[in-house]
N, C-alpha and C positions, 0 to 999 in steps of 0.2 A: 603313391602320387596320383593326383587327378589333373587333368587339363580339360577344362570345360569351355564351351563357346556360347556366346550370347548374340542373338540376332533380334532386330526389331519385329520382323515378320518372316514367316517360313511359309513357302508355297511351292507346289510342283512346277518344275520348268524354270524357276527363278535361278539365275546364275550364283547369286550369293548363298542361297539354300543348298544348291548342288555343291558348291565348294565346301561348305560346312560338313555336309553328309560324307563326302569323299575323304576330308581331313579326319573326320572321326573314325572312320573304318580303318585308317592306317594307325591312328593314335591307339586304338583299342587293342593292337597287337602288343603293346608295351605297357600301357597305363589305363587307368579307369577315365572315361570321358563321356560327356553328355553334351546335348545341345538344347538350348532353352530360348524361347521367344515370347514376346507378348501377343502377337497375332499369329495363330497357327492354323493353317488350312485343315479342314476336316480330314483329308486324305493322308495328313502327316501327323495326326494325333498320337499314334503309336511310336513315331520316330523322333519327334520333337516335343519336349516338355514345356509346360507353361512356367514362364520365368518365376512368377510370384507364388505359384502353388507347388511346383515340383523341384525347384532348385534345392540342392542339399542344404541341410541345417548348417549353421555357422561352424560347428565343430567338425563337420564332414566336408566343408567346402574345398575346392581344388586349390593346388598350389599355384596354378596359372589360370587366368581367365583370359580368353581371346575374345575380343569385342569386335564383331563385324560391322564396320561403319559404312552406311550408305544413304542414311536420312535421319532427320532429327526425331527424337522421342525422349522427352524430359525424364519420364519414369525409368527408362532403360539407362540413360546417362547417369542419373542419381544412383541407381542400383550398382553401376559399374564403379563409379567414383568411391562408393562406401565399401566395395569389396576388399576383404583383408588380405588377399593373395596378390601375386604379381599379375599386372594387367598389360596385355600386348594388344595394340590395335591392329586389325586386318583391314586395310583400306581399299574399298571398291570404288571410290569416288563419290562425291555428292554433286548432282547435276546443279549448275547455277539456277538460282530461283527465278531470274528474269525470264526464262523461257515459259514459265507457267502463270506469270502475272495476270495476263489476259484471260486465260481460260480456266485457271483453278487457283485463285488466291490463297485459299487455306493450305493447298499443297506447297505453294511457294513458300509460305511461312514456315512449314516444316523443313524445307530445304535450307532456308536461312538459319533455323534453329540448329540444324545439323552442323553447319559451318561453325556456329558459335560453341557448340558442344566440342567439336574437334579441337578447338583452341585450348579449352579447359582440360581436355583429356591428355593433351600434350604434357601437361604438369603432372599428371597422375600415372600415366603409362611408363613402363621402362623402355618402350620402344614400339616399332610398328613394322609390319610387312606390307609392301604395296605390290599390286599386280603389273606396274609399269613405272618407268622412270618418270613419266608424266605425273602419275599419281604421287610418286615419291617427292616430286618437287613441291606438290601441294602440302605435303605433310611437313616438309622443311620450313615452308612459309608459315605454317600454323604454329611452329615452335617445337616440333619433334626434332631430335638429333640422332637418335639411334635408329636408323631406317634401313631395311634391307628390301630388295626387290626380287620377286619370283613371279612367274606366270601362275595364274590361279589354277588350282586342281581341276582340269577340264575333263568331262566325261565325253571324249571324242568318239567312243565306240557307240554312243546312243544313237547317232545317225548312220554311221559307217556300217553298223551291223544290223540295222533295221531292214525289214522287209518292205521295199518301197511300194506305195500305191501308185503304180504307174498309170493306171487308168485315170486317176484323179488328175495328174499332171498333164496327160495328153488331152483331157477335156478342157483344160484352161488354155493350152497352147498347141492346138492340133497343126498349125503351120506357122511359119514365120519364126523370128527369134523370141526367146523368152528372157526378159529382163527381171531379175529377182531381187527384191528388197526384204531383208529378214530383221525383224525387231518389233518391239511394241510400238503401237501407233501413238506416239507422244511428240510433244512440240519440238523438243531438241533433236528428235530423229529426222525431222524435215520430211515427212512423207509427201507433203503437198509439193515439195520441190521435185521429188521423183515423178510426180504426176505431170509437172510441167516439162520435165525431160522427156517423158513419154510422148507427149504431144509433138515436140520438135523431132523425135525419132520417127513417129508415124508420117509427119508431114514431109520431112526431108529425106528420109532414108528407107524405111520399111513400114508400108502401111499394115502389114500383117502382124508386125511385132506385138507382143503382149507384155504387159507389166503386171506382175503378181507381187503384192505387199503382204508378206506372211508374218503375222504376229497378232497378239491380243489387243484388243481395244478397250484398255481398262479405265480410260478417262472419257466418259460417254460424249460429253460436250465437244471436246476436241475431235473425237472420231467422226461425230456427225458433221462437223465442219469440213473435214477431209472429204467426206462422202459428197457433200454439197459442192465442193470444189471439183471433184470428178464430174458430177452431173452438169455443172455450169460450163465445163470445157467440152461437154458432149463426147466423152471418151468411153466407147464400150470396149476398149482394149485394155482396161484397168480392172484388176480384181483384188479386193481386200478379203483375205481369207478369215479373219477374226482368230480365235484359238485354233490351234492346228496340231494334229498328232504327229508323232515321230515318223510314221510311215509316210504320211503326205508330205512333210517337209523334206524327208530323205529323197522322195521321188521328185520334188521340185529341184533340189540341188542336182540331181542326176540329169534333169532335163534342162537346166538353165544354161544360157549362153554367156551371161554376165551377171555378176553380183554388183549392184549399184548400191553405194553407201552414201547417201545424201546428208548423213548426220552431221551436226555441228558441235557435238561434245561426246566424247567416248574415253573412259578410263582404260579400256583394254580392247573391247569389240570382238567377241567370241565368233560371230558370223564370218569374219575374215579368215579364221583358222578353219572353219568348217567348209568354206568355199575352196580354200587351197587344197584341202584333202579330197575334195570331190572333183578337182580338175576344172574349177569354174574361175575364169579371169575376173579381176576386180577393178572397178572404177570408183574412185573416192576423192574426197577432198582432205587438205591436210590440217585436220582439226584434232585436238586432244591427242590421245595415244595411237591414232589410225596409222600414221606413217611408221611409227615404232613397231607396232604389231605386224604390219604388213611387210616390213623390210623392203626387198627389192621385187616382191611378188605382185604389186598392185601398180596401176596407173593412177598416181595420186596428183590431183590437180591442185593449184593454189586456193586458198580460202575464198578469193573473191570470184572464183569460177561460178557462173550462173547456169541456168538451165540450157541455153544453147551450147555452151562449152562442154557441158556433161553429156549432152546428147551427141555431139560430135565425137567426143572420146569413146563413148559406148559404141557408136556405129563403127568406129575404126577398129575397135577390138572384135566386133563381130565379123567384120568384112575383110580384115587383113589376116591371112592364114598364117603368115610368117610371125607377126606380132602375137597372135593368139597362141601359137605353139610355144613361142619363147616364154609367155607369161604362165602357161600352164606348167612348163617345166620348172620355172623359178618357184612357182607356188607349191609345187610338189616337195621341193628341197626345203622351202621354209616350213611347210607343214610337218615335214619329218622332225624338224628341230622342236616343235611343240609336242609331238608324240613322245620325244625323248625327255623334254624339260618340264612340260606342264602336267605335272603328276603330284599327288599328295606328298610324295618323298621329297621332291624338290622344294615344295612350299615349306615343309617341316624343317628341312635343312636350313632354310632362311630364318624360320622361327627360332631354331637352336642358336643361330648366330646372334640374333637379337637378345636371347636369354643370356648368352655368354657377355653381352655387352654390360650386364650387371644391374645398373641403377639408372634411373632418369638422369639425363645430362650427359651420358656416355655417347660419343660420337662414332657412327659407322657410316661411311659414305655409300649411297646407293650403287649398285652394281650396274 
C-alpha cells in the first residue's frame, strides 16, 4: 500500500511542509509514502519530489493521495482530480483574497482560485481532515460531508530543544517589556496594527517597552509599507527580524513578556501553542480559530478591539502579576494538551476515520 502527499509548494519553516514531513515519517513505519510538490525549495530537493517528474507511474501510484490545501494551483488541482486512488483533503485554510487585493492582486487571484478548487475537490475526495473546527466549518460550507478534526502534526521540540541565542534577544530588549509578534509579515496578520499598539504602549504605559515582529517578509511591497509605517510613527522601539533562526526565535520566546496576535485570519495559529509552552501570556482578538486554539489560556478581545484596547490589555498582562501568573498556568495546561494531541499519530487516526467513511457523500461530524 502507498499513501502519498501532494503540496503546492514545499519550503523549510513552512507549517504545511512541516506537517507533511512529520506525517510521512509516521506513515513510513507501516506503508510506502512520498511527498511531492510543484515548487520545491532547494534545501528540500532530497526530501520532496517534483510532482510531475518524480510522482510514481500510474501502475505504482498509491492507494491514497493526501492533498494539502492552502492556496490555488490549477495544475495541482487537475493532477489530484485525475488521480486514480482515493483522495483525502488536508485543509490548512485558504486566506480570504480581499486581504491581498491592494498589495498583491495576482496572489489574491490564486487565493480565489483555491476556494474554487476546494468546491470541486469536495466532489472528488472521499473526505477531509481539518486542523480546527473553524477549518472544518469551511469544508462543510464548500460541500465536504466526511470531515474529521485533528491538530496539525506540530514539531514542538523545534524551539523547546533549541539552544537559544540569548545575546540576540538581549540586544533587542535590554530593558523594559518585550512584546513579541510571530508570523510572516502579511496583510491578514496585521503587523501594522501591532505597530500602533506599540505606540500606545510606549506613550501610556512603558516608554522602554520593545516590539519585535519575528517572521519572513515574503511579499516585498507589503513589507516595505509596514517599514514605512514604523518610520512615519517615529518608533525606534520596533524591530522586524525578517527570516529568523530557531535559536533566535527560541530566545525571543524565552525573553518575551507577551505574545501579541493582531491577526485577522488564522486557521490554527501555531505561535499560540509555542507561546503557551514557553510560559508567555497571549493577547489576541477573536478571529478565525484563535480562540479555539488558545482555549482559556489567552486574553482574547472582541474583533472590533483596536490599538488602544489591545495596548491596554497588553499593559495589564505585563503589569498585573496575579493575572500574569494565572495566564501562564492556564497556558501550560493548554500547551500540554497539544504535546499529547498534536502529533502525527493523532492526525493519522483522524485520517483513518475519514477512510472508514468509505465514499464521498458519507457524513462524519467534526469533533
